[in-house]
LUMSE-103848 format. One record per atom (N, C-alpha, C): x, y, z; residue in one letter. Coordinates in pm, whole numbers, padded with zeros to 5 digits, always signed. Layout:
N
XYZA...
//
This chain:
223
-11934-03602-04774X-11879-03658-04900X-11839-03552-04996X-11922-03450-05008X-11888-03341-05099X-11768-03265-05050X-11754-03255-04915X-11638-03184-04858X-11508-03254-04892X-11511-03387-04880X-11388-03464-04907X-11350-03460-05054X-11452-03449-05143X-11423-03440-05285X-11374-03301-05324X-11427-03204-05251X-11392-03064-05283X-11254-03031-05233X-11209-03094-05125X-11078-03063-05067X-10963-03084-05167X-10948-03204-05221X-10834-03229-05315X-10840-03139-05439X-10960-03120-05497X-10970-03032-05614X-10930-02886-05581X-10968-02845-05463X-10933-02710-05423X-10781-02695-05403X-10719-02798-05347X-10573-02791-05329X-10504-02792-05463X-10555-02876-05556X-10495-02885-05691X-10506-02750-05763X-10627-02687-05753X-10649-02560-05815X-10557-02453-05757X-10539-02455-05623X-10453-02356-05560X-10306-02380-05600X-10265-02510-05611X-10134-02546-05653X-10105-02495-05798X-10201-02515-05886X-10184-02469-06023X-10176-02322-06031X-10262-02251-05954X-10260-02102-05956X-10123-02050-05907X-10074-02107-05799X-09943-02061-05744X-09831-02086-05841X-09832-02205-05906X-09722-02232-06002X-09733-02142-06122X-09854-02120-06173X-09868-02029-06289X-09828-01889-06253X-09865-01840-06138X-09828-01704-06101X-09676-01694-06081X-09615-01796-06024X-09468-01793-06007X-09399-01792-06146X-09453-01870-06237X-09394-01871-06372X-09412-01741-06442X-09525-01678-06426X-09553-01548-06492X-09463-01439-06434X-09442-01443-06305X-09356-01341-06241X-09212-01351-06292X-09170-01470-06334X-09038-01486-06391X-09032-01450-06539X-09135-01496-06615X-09133-01479-06756X-09173-01340-06806X-09263-01276-06737X-09308-01142-06782X-09194-01040-06787X-09113-01027-06678X-08998-00931-06688X-08900-00971-06798X-08879-01105-06819X-08789-01152-06918X-08842-01116-07059X-08972-01139-07078X-09037-01106-07208X-09030-00958-07236X-09058-00874-07134X-09051-00731-07155X-08910-00686-07190X-08812-00743-07119X-08672-00712-07151X-08633-00747-07295X-08673-00869-07339X-08641-00914-07473X-08719-00824-07576X-08838-00787-07545X-08917-00703-07637X-08849-00568-07653X-08806-00509-07542X-08744-00374-07552X-08608-00383-07620X-08531-00489-07595X-08404-00505-07666X-08426-00526-07813X-08526-00609-07852X-08553-00629-07990X-08602-00499-08058X-08684-00422-07987X-08733-00297-08042X-08617-00199-08062X-08528-00189-07960X-08413-00102-07972X-08319-00144-08085X-08296-00272-08097X-08208-00324-08203X-08269-00296-08339X-08397-00320-08354X-08465-00294-08484X-08465-00145-08517X-08482-00062-08413X-08488+00084-08438X-08348+00133-08481X-08246+00085-08416X-08110+00133-08447X-08066+00095-08587X-08117-00019-08640X-08075-00065-08771X-08175-00037-08882X-08290+00018-08843X-08399+00030-08944X-08362+00126-09057X-08296+00238-09021X-08267+00338-09128X-08144+00304-09206X-08055+00217-09154X-07933+00186-09225X-07953+00064-09320X-08042-00028-09284X-08062-00144-09366X-08107-00112-09510X-08212-00029-09531X-08250+00000-09672X-08144+00072-09753X-08058+00154-09686X-07948+00220-09756X-07840+00123-09796X-07814+00024-09708X-07707-00070-09737X-07744-00181-09831X-07872-00213-09840X-07916-00328-09921X-07869-00319-10066X-07880-00202-10139X-07832-00201-10279X-07680-00219-10290X-07608-00190-10183X-07460-00201-10189X-07408-00335-10143X-07493-00415-10075X-07443-00541-10023X-07485-00657-10109X-07564-00638-10210X-07598-00747-10303X-07687-00852-10234X-07642-00981-10249X-07722-01093-10198X-07668-01147-10066X-07616-01062-09986X-07564-01100-09856X-07680-01153-09773X-07653-01253-09684X-07759-01296-09594X-07812-01190-09504X-07935-01206-09457X-08001-01104-09378X-07924-01072-09247X-07873-01178-09181X-07811-01153-09053X-07678-01079-09072X-07608-01098-09184X-07485-01020-09211X-07518-00872-09240X-07629-00853-09314X-07676-00717-09337X-07710-00645-09207X-07772-00721-09119X-07809-00663-08990X-07687-00626-08906X-07586-00711-08908X-07463-00680-08836X-07392-00557-08897X-07390-00545-09031X-07328-00428-09093X-07409-00307-09059X-07543-00316-09061X-07623-00199-09024X-07601-00153-08880X-07585-00250-08792X-07558-00219-08652X-07422-00155-08640X-07319-00200-08714X-07190-00139-08710X-07193+00008-08761X-07267+00026-08872X-07276+00160-08927X-07350+00253-08828X-07452+00199-08765X-07523+00279-08664X-07434+00318-08550X-07351+00222-08502X-07258+00254-08393X-07158+00361-08435X-07111+00354-08558X-07022+00457-08606X-07086+00593-08611X-07210+00598-08653X-07282+00725-08658X-07306+00780-08517X-07339+00691-08421X-07357+00737-08281X-07227+00793-08228X-07115+00726-08264X-06984+00776-08222X-06956+00915-08281X-06989+00933-08406X-06966+01063-08470X-07051+01172-08410X-07177+01135-08376X-07264+01234-08310X-07205+01271-08172X-07154+01170-08104X-07088+01200-07974X-06966+01290-07990X-06893+01270-08104X-06777+01353-08124X-06820+01500-08159X-06932+01511-08229X-06981+01645-08266X-07021+01720-08143X-07083+01650-08043X-07127+01723-07924X-07018+01777-07840X-06890+01729-07863X-06782+01783-07784X-06730+01917-07844X-06775+01957-07956X-06731+02084-08015X-06839+02194-07997X-06799+02315-07994X-06891+02425-07970X-06996+02432-08078X-06958+02421-08206X-07054+02429-08315X-07155+02320-08303X-07102+02196-08271X-07196+02083-08261X-07294+02099-08147X-07247+02155-08030X-07337+02177-07921X-07443+02279-07953X-07402+02382-08030X-07500+02484-08074X-07605+02425-08163X-07565+02336-08257X-07658+02276-08346X-07755+02190-08268X-07705+02112-08174X-07791+02025-08097X-07886+02107-08014X-07834+02213-07953X-07921+02303-07874X-08031+02366-07961X-07995+02401-08080X-08094+02455-08174X-08199+02352-08211X-08156+02228-08235X-08246+02120-08271X-08342+02087-08155X-08287+02084-08032X-08373+02063-07912X-08474+02173-07894X-08431+02296-07922X-08530+02408-07910X-08643+02393-08006X-08612+02344-08130X-08720+02318-08227X-08812+02209-08183X-08758+02095-08131X-08837+01985-08088X-08925+02026-07969X-08873+02111-07878X-08949+02144-07760X-09061+02243-07790X-09070+02288-07913X-09181+02375-07952X-09295+02296-08017X-09270+02174-08053X-09376+02095-08114X-09466+02032-08006X-09597+02043-08017X-09690+02009-07908X-09672+01864-07857X-09681+01764-07943X-09676+01625-07895X-09528+01579-07877X-09443+01619-07966X-09303+01577-07959X-09239+01636-07834X-09278+01753-07793X-09224+01820-07675X-09233+01734-07554X-09348+01677-07526X-09365+01594-07404X-09285+01467-07412X-09286+01400-07529X-09214+01275-07541X-09065+01297-07531X-09011+01397-07598X-08866+01423-07595X-08819+01467-07461X-08894+01555-07399X-08853+01604-07264X-08850+01489-07161X-08953+01408-07163X-08960+01293-07067X-08847+01198-07094X-08822+01163-07220X-08716+01067-07254X-08581+01121-07216X-08555+01249-07239X-08429+01310-07200X-08405+01305-07052X-08518+01335-06974X-08503+01335-06830X-08467+01194-06777X-08534+01092-06833X-08502+00956-06792X-08358+00916-06822X-08314+00949-06940X-08178+00913-06979X-08076+00987-06892X-08101+01117-06863X-08010+01190-06779X-08009+01140-06639X-08124+01089-06592X-08135+01038-06455X-08043+00918-06439X-08041+00825-06538X-07966+00702-06529X-07826+00716-06588X-07785+00837-06628X-07649+00856-06678X-07551+00848-06564X-07428+00808-06599X-07324+00790-06500X-07291+00919-06427X-07297+01033-06500X-07263+01156-06436X-07362+01197-06325X-07487+01162-06348X-07592+01192-06247X-07577+01107-06128X-07565+00972-06148X-07553+00880-06034X-07425+00906-05958X-07322+00949-06028X-07194+00977-05958X-07209+01097-05867X-07299+01188-05898X-07320+01306-05813X-07381+01268-05677X-07448+01155-05671X-07507+01108-05545X-07400+01031-05467X-07370+01076-05349X-07267+01015-05270X-07311+00896-05187X-07439+00899-05141X-07489+00789-05060X-07642+00794-05057X-07698+00685-05017X-07847+00674-04995X-07873+00686-04847X-07961+00774-04811X-07987+00797-04669X-08137+00797-04644X-08174+00789-04513X-08313+00803-04474X-08328+00927-04385X-08431+01003-04416X-08459+01127-04339X-08607+01129-04302X-08639+01204-04199X-08780+01219-04160X-08838+01328-04253X-08928+01280-04342X-08991+01367-04438X-09111+01297-04498X-09225+01362-04516X-09255+01504-04497X-09302+01541-04357X-09304+01441-04271X-09346+01468-04130X-09260+01383-04036X-09276+01404-03909X-09205+01328-03807X-09246+01180-03808X-09155+01089-03790X-09178+00947-03784X-09206+00887-03926X-09201+00965-04032X-09214+00915-04168X-09079+00928-04235X-09027+00812-04283X-08894+00812-04344X-08903+00822-04492X-08819+00905-04550X-08811+00919-04698X-08668+00884-04739X-08661+00826-04861X-08534+00794-04923X-08472+00917-04985X-08345+00945-04951X-08275+01062-05004X-08138+01029-05050X-08085+01122-05129X-07946+01102-05183X-07861+01220-05137X-07744+01191-05081X-07651+01294-05037X-07577+01350-05158X-07584+01482-05173X-07515+01546-05284X-07400+01631-05239X-07376+01642-05102X-07267+01717-05053X-07299+01777-04918X-07217+01869-04871X-07237+01937-04746X-07230+02087-04765X-07277+02160-04664X-07270+02307-04666X-07259+02356-04522X-07192+02464-04504X-07171+02523-04369X-07270+02634-04346X-07332+02635-04226X-07419+02749-04192X-07338+02863-04140X-07397+02976-04106X-07318+03091-04057X-07237+03064-03929X-07283+02966-03849X-07206+02928-03728X-07098+02827-03750X-07080+02787-03877X-06976+02691-03911X-07018+02548-03893X-07145+02521-03870X-07198+02382-03851X-07221+02323-03989X-07188+02192-04004X-07203+02125-04130X-07344+02067-04142X-07408+02095-04258X-07537+02037-04289X-07520+01954-04418X-07589+01844-04422X-07589+01760-04547X-07691+01814-04642X-07652+01819-04771X-07744+01851-04879X-07808+01720-04924X-07938+01707-04899X-08013+01584-04928X-08118+01611-05035X-08107+01529-05144X-08211+01535-05249X-08308+01423-05231X-08434+01459-05206X-08542+01362-05187X-08620+01365-05315X-08603+01256-05395X-08670+01252-05529X-08814+01210-05518X-08894+01248-05616X-09032+01208-05617X-09049+01080-05697X-09159+01009-05674X-09188+00884-05737X-09303+00900-05832X-09296+00845-05958X-09186+00764-06014X-09087+00845-06098X-09096+00975-06092X-09006+01062-06171X-08900+01120-06082X-08777+01056-06085X-08676+01103-05994X-08604+01230-06037X-08647+01291-06149X-08583+01416-06192X-08635+01536-06120X-08740+01519-06039X-08790+01627-05957X-08794+01584-05811X-08798+01677-05719X-08794+01643-05579X-08775+01761-05491X-08719+01735-05373X-08698+01841-05274X-08555+01841-05225X-08501+01958-05203X-08367+01975-05147X-08378+02006-05000X-08321+01923-04917X-08320+01944-04775X-08182+01969-04725X-08169+02057-04628X-08045+02078-04559X-08061+02029-04416X-07997+01923-04382X-08022+01858-04252X-07892+01840-04172X-07896+01853-04041X-07773+01831-03960X-07744+01685-03956X-07625+01653-03907X-07575+01516-03906X-07662+01419-03833X-07715+01464-03720X-07796+01370-03639X-07936+01344-03698X-07971+01413-03806X-08103+01390-03866X-08095+01304-03989X-07977+01248-04016X-07954+01170-04140X-07907+01033-04101X-07972+00933-04157X-07934+00791-04138X-07873+00739-04267X-07745+00709-04264X-07678+00653-04384X-07713+00503-04389X-07737+00453-04514X-07771+00313-04529X-07670+00245-04623X-07684+00111-04631X-07593+00034-04717X-07658+00012-04855X-07765+00082-04885X-07833+00071-05014X-07748+00148-05121X-07723+00088-05230X-07643+00150-05335X-07728+00256-05406X-07658+00351-05470X-07726+00458-05544X-07815+00400-05654X-07764+00300-05728X-07845+00237-05829X-07973+00177-05776X-07964+00105-05662X-08083+00043-05601X-08178+00149-05551X-08122+00264-05500X-08206+00373-05454X-08289+00429-05566X-08224+00451-05683X-08297+00503-05797X-08403+00405-05846X-08371+00273-05846X-08469+00174-05884X-08591+00180-05790X-08570+00200-05662X-08679+00206-05569X-08769+00326-05599X-08706+00435-05633X-08784+00560-05658X-08867+00539-05788X-08801+00492-05897X-08873+00480-06022X-08980+00372-06014X-08962+00264-05944X-09062+00159-05932X-09168+00181-05825X-09160+00292-05753X-09255+00314-05647X-09236+00220-05531X-09111+00175-05513X-09078+00080-05401X-09090-00067-05433X-09138-00102-05560X-09154-00241-05594X-09021-00312-05614X-08920-00236-05667X-08787-00294-05681X-08700-00243-05570X-08713-00312-05456X-08642-00270-05334X-08568-00387-05276X-08456-00367-05211X-08385-00479-05149X-08467-00531-05031X-08457-00660-04999X-08535-00716-04891X-08511-00652-04756X-08393-00598-04736X-08364-00535-04607X-08249-00432-04628X-08217-00355-04527X-08109-00260-04532X-08047-00246-04397X-07929-00197-04395X-07858-00175-04268X-07816-00026-04258X-07824+00024-04139X-07775+00160-04113X-07625+00153-04089X-07552+00227-04169X-07406+00220-04154X-07353+00351-04090X-07232+00347-04038X-07173+00464-03979X-07170+00583-04074X-07193+00700-04024X-07192+00820-04107X-07049+00857-04145X-07042+00913-04270X-06911+00955-04317X-06868+01082-04244X-06738+01100-04233X-06686+01219-04168X-06718+01343-04251X-06764+01444-04183X-06786+01574-04249X-06653+01648-04263X-06648+01746-04347X-06520+01826-04367X-06465+01877-04236X-06550+01924-04144X-06498+01979-04019X-06442+01870-03930X-06501+01745-03930X-06446+01638-03852X-06311+01588-03911X-06306+01582-04046X-06185+01539-04111X-06068+01635-04074X-06100+01766-04072X-05998+01864-04040X-05954+01852-03896X-06048+01815-03804X-06018+01800-03663X-05927+01677-03643X-05957+01571-03719X-05874+01450-03703X-05736+01470-03760X-05721+01553-03865X-05592+01578-03923X-05507+01659-03825X
//
């Protein structure tokens, strides 16, 4: 009798736990995303709002926020323009040197800069493809990024493979591997970086091995 009563309650409890966990798995990433966006938005407009308030009179708060965001965007654009000039680059370099000498600020600024540079378009564009290589031992596959090719003294082409460390993809190992030691995949560079940063938690459900791209020596032979 106790077993029959316990069965339905156990199933109901399991059902509730599964539904709650499924809901949390959807809502937690969404909540974190909204929190970061709100924090970023508030940070970008925090310094401009107090300056603009005396000049805007009794404007509604949302209009003041929009104006502050526009002013911030203009300032960011001007900073970007300054960095394209020699004097601006020197000033920024000098400012970074000062920040990197401060004990606590040094770690925060250096880590933040590395993350931003990792996800910048110039860095991801430098990676030509996501590949799998045997590393650090035989029968163990590591995710790598093709950065180009190089010829050895005998004229044989080797791929330059960058194997990034987890969860910090700004450091890693540079491997020079022959063609037959590299497996090209259909994983995009963006997904490959996500896999590295998340420790494999943000990974596609499957991947396919695709034909290898022609090396410079093969392209010359075909021509």
